[in-house]
C-alpha positions as CSV (number, residue, x, y, z in Angstrom):
1,M,285.7,65.9,53.7
2,S,285.8,62.2,54.5
3,K,283.8,59.9,52.3
4,L,284.1,57.0,54.6
5,N,281.7,56.4,57.5
6,N,283.4,55.2,60.7
7,L,281.4,52.0,61.1
8,G,281.5,51.0,57.4
9,E,278.3,52.1,55.7
10,N,280.4,52.9,52.6
11,L,282.2,49.5,52.6
12,I,281.2,46.4,50.6
13,F,283.0,43.2,51.3
14,I,283.0,40.2,49.0
15,F,283.5,36.6,50.4
16,G,284.0,33.5,48.3
17,I,286.0,30.3,48.1
18,P,289.0,30.6,45.6
19,R,287.9,30.0,42.0
20,S,284.2,30.7,42.7
21,G,283.9,33.8,40.5
22,T,284.7,36.5,43.1
23,T,287.1,38.3,40.7
24,L,284.2,38.5,38.1
25,L,281.9,39.9,40.7
26,Q,284.5,42.4,41.7
27,L,285.1,43.5,38.1
28,M,281.4,43.9,37.5
29,L,280.7,46.0,40.6
30,S,283.9,48.2,40.2
31,A,282.6,49.2,36.7
32,H,279.8,51.2,38.5
33,S,280.5,54.9,38.6
34,R,279.9,55.1,42.4
35,V,282.1,52.1,43.3
36,S,285.9,52.0,43.8
37,T,287.8,48.9,44.5
38,L,291.2,47.6,45.6
39,P,293.7,44.9,44.5
40,E,293.4,41.8,46.7
41,H,295.0,42.3,50.1
42,S,294.6,41.2,53.7
43,L,294.3,44.6,55.5
44,T,291.8,43.5,58.2
45,L,293.1,40.0,58.7
46,P,296.5,40.6,60.4
47,I,295.1,43.1,63.0
48,K,293.0,40.4,64.4
49,Y,296.2,38.7,65.6
50,L,297.7,41.6,67.6
51,G,297.0,39.7,70.9
52,Y,293.5,40.7,72.0
53,Y,291.3,38.6,69.7
54,A,293.9,36.1,68.6
55,T,297.7,35.7,68.5
56,P,300.0,34.7,65.7
57,V,301.3,31.1,65.6
58,Q,304.9,32.4,65.1
59,A,306.6,35.7,65.6
60,H,310.0,37.3,66.3
61,Y,308.9,38.5,69.7
62,P,307.4,36.9,72.9
63,I,303.9,36.2,71.8
64,S,302.4,35.3,75.2
65,I,303.8,38.4,76.9
66,T,302.7,40.7,74.1
67,S,299.2,39.3,74.1
68,L,298.9,39.6,77.9
69,G,300.1,43.2,77.6
70,I,297.5,44.1,74.9
71,Q,294.7,42.5,76.9
72,E,295.7,44.4,80.0
73,L,295.8,47.7,78.0
74,V,292.4,47.2,76.6
75,K,291.0,46.5,80.1
76,Q,292.3,49.9,81.2
77,L,290.7,51.8,78.3
78,P,287.6,54.0,79.2
79,Q,285.4,52.0,76.8
80,G,287.4,48.8,76.8
81,E,287.0,46.8,73.7
82,E,285.0,49.5,71.9
83,D,288.0,51.9,72.2
84,Y,290.3,49.2,70.9
85,L,288.0,48.6,67.9
86,E,287.9,52.3,67.2
87,A,291.7,52.4,67.1
88,L,291.9,49.5,64.7
89,R,289.1,51.1,62.6
90,A,291.1,54.3,62.5
91,Y,294.0,52.4,61.0
92,C,292.0,50.7,58.3
93,N,289.8,53.8,57.6
94,T,292.9,55.9,56.9
95,L,294.0,53.5,54.2
96,Y,290.5,52.9,52.9
97,E,289.8,56.6,52.7
98,K,293.0,57.3,50.7
99,S,292.1,54.6,48.3
100,L,288.6,55.9,47.9
101,S,289.9,59.4,47.3
102,R,291.5,58.3,44.0
103,D,288.1,58.4,42.3
104,E,286.2,61.7,42.7
105,K,282.8,60.2,41.7
106,A,283.0,57.1,43.9
107,D,281.6,57.0,47.4
108,L,281.5,53.2,48.0
109,L,284.6,51.1,48.5
110,L,284.6,47.4,47.4
111,D,286.9,45.0,49.1
112,K,287.3,41.4,48.1
113,T,288.8,39.9,51.2
114,F,289.4,36.8,53.3
115,Y,286.5,35.5,55.3
116,F,288.3,33.3,57.9
117,H,288.0,36.2,60.4
118,W,284.4,37.2,59.6
119,R,283.3,37.4,63.2
120,F,286.1,39.9,63.9
121,L,285.4,41.8,60.7
122,T,281.7,42.2,61.4
123,K,282.7,43.6,64.8
124,L,285.1,46.0,63.2
125,Y,282.6,47.1,60.5
126,P,279.1,46.3,61.7
127,K,277.4,48.7,59.2
128,A,279.2,47.4,56.1
129,K,277.5,45.3,53.5
130,Y,278.7,41.7,52.9
131,I,278.2,39.7,49.7
132,V,278.9,35.9,49.7
133,L,279.4,34.4,46.2
134,S,278.9,30.6,46.1
135,R,279.5,28.1,43.3
136,N,278.9,24.4,42.7
137,P,281.5,22.7,44.8
138,L,282.3,20.3,41.9
139,A,283.0,23.3,39.7
140,I,285.2,24.8,42.3
141,L,287.1,21.5,42.7
142,D,287.8,21.4,38.9
143,S,288.9,25.1,38.8
144,I,291.2,24.9,41.8
145,S,292.6,21.6,40.5
146,S,293.5,23.1,37.1
147,S,294.7,26.4,38.5
148,F,296.9,25.2,41.4
149,F,297.3,21.4,41.4
150,A,298.2,20.7,37.7
151,G,294.8,19.1,37.1
152,S,295.1,16.6,40.1
153,Y,291.8,16.2,41.8
154,K,293.5,13.9,44.3
155,E,295.9,16.7,45.5
156,T,293.1,19.2,45.6
157,V,290.9,17.1,47.8
158,R,293.5,15.6,50.1
159,T,296.1,18.3,50.2
160,G,294.5,21.6,49.3
161,K,291.2,21.1,51.2
162,D,290.1,24.6,50.4
163,I,286.5,23.5,49.8
164,Q,286.2,21.2,52.9
165,N,287.7,23.9,55.2
166,D,286.1,27.0,53.8
167,L,282.6,26.1,52.8
168,P,281.5,25.5,56.5
169,I,283.0,28.9,57.4
170,L,280.9,30.6,54.7
171,A,277.8,28.6,55.7
172,D,278.2,29.8,59.3
173,F,278.4,33.4,58.0
174,L,275.3,33.0,55.9
175,N,273.4,31.6,58.9
176,Q,274.1,34.8,61.0
177,N,271.7,37.8,61.1
178,D,273.9,40.4,62.8
179,V,275.1,42.3,59.7
180,A,273.6,43.1,56.2
181,S,274.5,40.2,53.8
182,L,273.5,39.0,50.4
183,H,274.0,35.5,49.0
184,V,274.7,35.3,45.3
185,R,275.2,32.0,43.3
186,Y,277.8,32.1,40.5
187,E,275.5,30.1,38.2
188,D,272.8,32.7,38.6
189,L,275.3,35.6,38.1
190,V,276.5,34.3,34.6
191,T,273.1,33.0,33.4
192,S,271.1,36.1,34.4
193,P,273.8,38.8,34.9
194,E,271.4,41.8,34.5
195,A,268.9,40.5,37.0
196,E,271.6,39.5,39.5
197,A,273.5,42.8,39.1
198,S,270.3,44.7,39.7
199,R,269.6,42.7,42.9
200,I,273.2,43.3,44.1
201,L,273.2,47.0,43.4
202,K,269.8,47.4,45.1
203,F,271.3,45.7,48.2
204,A,274.2,48.2,47.9
205,G,271.8,51.1,47.7
206,I,272.8,52.3,44.2
207,D,271.0,52.5,40.9
208,F,271.7,50.0,38.0
209,E,274.2,51.0,35.3
210,N,274.7,49.0,32.1
211,G,278.4,49.1,32.4
212,V,278.2,46.7,35.4
213,V,277.2,43.9,33.0
214,N,279.4,44.9,30.2
215,Y,282.4,45.6,32.5
216,G,285.1,45.1,29.9
217,D,285.1,48.6,28.5
218,S,285.3,50.5,31.9
219,V,287.2,48.4,34.4
220,E,290.7,49.5,35.5
221,K,292.9,46.9,33.8
222,E,296.0,47.9,36.0
223,F,294.4,46.0,38.9
224,R,295.7,42.5,39.0
225,L,293.0,40.8,41.0
226,G,292.4,37.1,41.9
227,D,291.9,35.8,38.3
228,P,294.2,37.7,35.9
229,I,293.2,35.4,33.0
230,Q,289.6,34.4,32.6
231,A,287.9,37.4,34.2
232,F,290.0,39.9,32.3
233,K,289.8,38.1,29.1
234,A,286.0,38.3,29.0
235,K,284.2,41.7,28.7
236,A,280.9,40.4,30.3
237,P,279.7,37.4,32.3
238,N,279.4,34.2,30.3
239,T,278.4,30.6,30.8
240,E,281.4,29.0,29.2
241,S,282.7,27.5,32.5
242,L,279.4,26.1,33.8
243,D,279.8,22.5,32.5
244,R,283.6,22.5,32.4
245,W,283.8,20.2,35.4
246,K,281.4,17.7,33.7
247,N,283.5,17.7,30.6
248,E,286.6,17.1,32.6
249,L,285.1,14.1,34.4
250,T,283.7,12.7,31.2
251,A,287.1,12.8,29.7
252,N,288.8,11.5,32.9
253,P,286.1,9.4,34.8
254,Q,288.8,8.1,37.2
255,K,288.7,11.5,38.9
256,V,285.1,10.7,39.9
257,I,286.6,8.9,43.0
258,Y,288.1,12.2,44.4
259,A,285.0,14.2,43.5
260,N,282.9,11.7,45.4
261,E,285.4,11.9,48.2
262,L,285.0,15.6,48.4
263,L,281.2,15.4,48.6
264,S,281.3,12.8,51.3
265,E,283.3,15.3,53.4
266,L,280.7,18.0,53.1
267,S,277.8,18.5,55.4
268,K,274.3,18.3,53.8
269,E,273.2,21.3,55.8
270,D,276.2,23.4,54.9
271,V,275.8,22.6,51.2
272,K,272.2,23.6,51.4
273,T,273.0,26.8,53.0
274,F,275.6,27.4,50.3
275,G,272.8,27.1,47.8
276,Y,273.0,23.5,46.5
277,D,271.6,20.1,47.2
278,L,274.1,17.4,48.1
279,S,271.9,14.6,46.9
280,E,271.6,16.2,43.5
281,L,275.3,16.8,43.2
282,K,275.9,13.1,43.9
283,Q,273.4,12.2,41.3
284,E,275.1,14.5,38.7
285,L,278.3,12.8,39.6
286,S,277.0,9.3,39.1
287,A,275.5,10.3,35.8
288,I,279.0,11.0,34.3
289,K,279.7,8.5,31.7
290,G,282.1,5.8,33.0
291,A,281.7,7.0,36.6
292,R,279.8,3.9,37.8
293,S,282.7,1.6,37.1
294,W,285.0,3.7,39.2
295,F,282.4,3.9,42.0
296,R,282.4,0.1,41.9
297,F,286.2,0.0,42.1
298,E,286.1,2.4,45.0
299,S,283.5,0.3,46.8
300,R,285.5,-2.9,46.4
301,L,288.6,-1.1,47.7
302,L,286.8,0.0,50.8
303,R,285.5,-3.6,51.5
304,V,289.1,-5.0,51.7
305,R,289.4,-6.7,55.0
306,P,291.2,-4.8,57.8
307,W,293.8,-7.5,58.2
308,V,294.8,-7.1,54.5
309,W,295.6,-3.4,55.2
310,I,297.6,-4.3,58.2
311,V,299.7,-6.8,56.2
312,L,300.1,-4.2,53.4
313,L,301.3,-1.5,55.8
314,K,303.9,-3.8,57.3
315,L,305.1,-4.8,53.9
316,M,305.5,-1.1,53.0
317,K,308.2,-1.0,55.6
318,L,310.3,-3.2,53.3
319,S,312.2,-1.1,50.7
320,S,311.8,-3.7,48.0
321,F,308.0,-3.9,48.4
322,K,307.8,-0.1,48.5
323,S,309.8,0.1,45.3
324,L,307.4,-2.4,43.7
325,I,304.4,-0.4,44.6
326,K,306.0,2.8,43.3
327,A,306.7,1.1,40.0
328,M,303.1,-0.1,39.8
329,R,301.9,3.4,40.4
330,Y,304.2,4.7,37.7
331,Y,303.1,2.3,35.0
332,S,299.5,2.6,36.0
333,T,299.8,6.3,35.5
334,L,301.2,5.8,32.0
335,L,298.4,3.5,31.2
336,L,295.8,5.9,32.3
337,E,297.6,8.7,30.4
338,K,296.9,11.1,33.2
339,D,297.9,11.4,36.8
340,I,294.6,11.0,38.8
């Protein structure tokens, strides 16, 4: 007998920007006797790009012709789009069902997945439950920086752009009322794990179990989820990482420039929807020891007259001047002892 309901009543999806604690939340919930989970995957994302809802950017087949063919096919179906969604659901449900069948006791499947396609996903599974985990953007910045960009805030902000791109997407989702959703803040989860776990489990429609908070003794270690180090190292939620970003900026106040740049690119409304106050975040940033001197440096830099920038850009076309600038950057980095 199938455990999985066609429209997703047995499914729980977790959304969250990378390094916001989604692996911790997944480990906690998967420790519940009624919840089974999956390694990270992107099962529902590729099927959005079959030609009806969207097309891939690149493929080894004629994209436009294939897309047109799919759209014409859907038009000819008795129930049109609904029949198409039912077929896509059948594909996903087959795999979800087989995964859920691994655990005889479990009747809920937890899927930590991408959120870029949330409008499509909520059409596919309108009865599923969706949990959004948010975290202080400055803490996410520090964690992404140390995990993926060798500690460089500059590269994280200017090249990675995960936070600037993804936070508005999640804010849009949190502002919708079409599907059942719950907003959880990482800071609340680690400071009050039992209370937050109870709230989440109530949302999921299941009773509280102590193993959810002390997940380390029951979680399936063979799953290699998003954070194979910190989340698996601990056996329960802890507050060790809450002030890590402050400690990093105190030790390297020059990074404040890029943290401030990040905040300047975020919408006050989006940050509020995400569960934080942009003004308070900026105040916390300015309170970092040594930060004000770097703010003043940044301010002076921005006041340089436009014609100076024009001259400098023209000089950069000269190989000798470019070599000089590169040498200055190299020795400046040595003096600062860290690449900012």
